[in-house]
C-alpha positions, 0 to 999 in steps of 0.5 A: 463482464469484466470480473471484478476484483477486490484487491485490484480496486484497493490496491492503489490506495496503499501504493499511492500513499507510499509513494507520498511517504517515500516522497516525504510528503507524509512524515511516518506510516502512522500519519498515513494511517491517521489520515486515511481514517479521519480524512477518507473516513476509513473504519478505525478498527482496521488500523488504516487502510495503508501501512497497516494493510500491507505490513498485515499482509507483508510487504513481500507478498503485497510487491508481488502482487503489486507486479502481477498487476503492473503485468496484467493492467499497466505501470499505475500498479507498479511497486514504488522503490522504497516498498521493493527494498523494504521486501528485500529487506524484510521490513515492515512500517509498523514495528 
């Protein structure tokens, strides 16, 4: 039986939203978080499952985990170039 990993399960959600943000489909991190709360029904007290989550754990740590998962499970976990750049610069989505 395969071990369930909540992180592996939840990781693609913010990673894909970052790609939409990077491509200009979403105009701000706040819009992405609000869409997840109202569109998907994510608990609002979390601040959003996407950009706030990445900020909370740290962009560098998130990128490292995505790279680890990509090595183990395939390219679908590869971090968006925007995330890699933000990690190098020590930036966050929300200030």
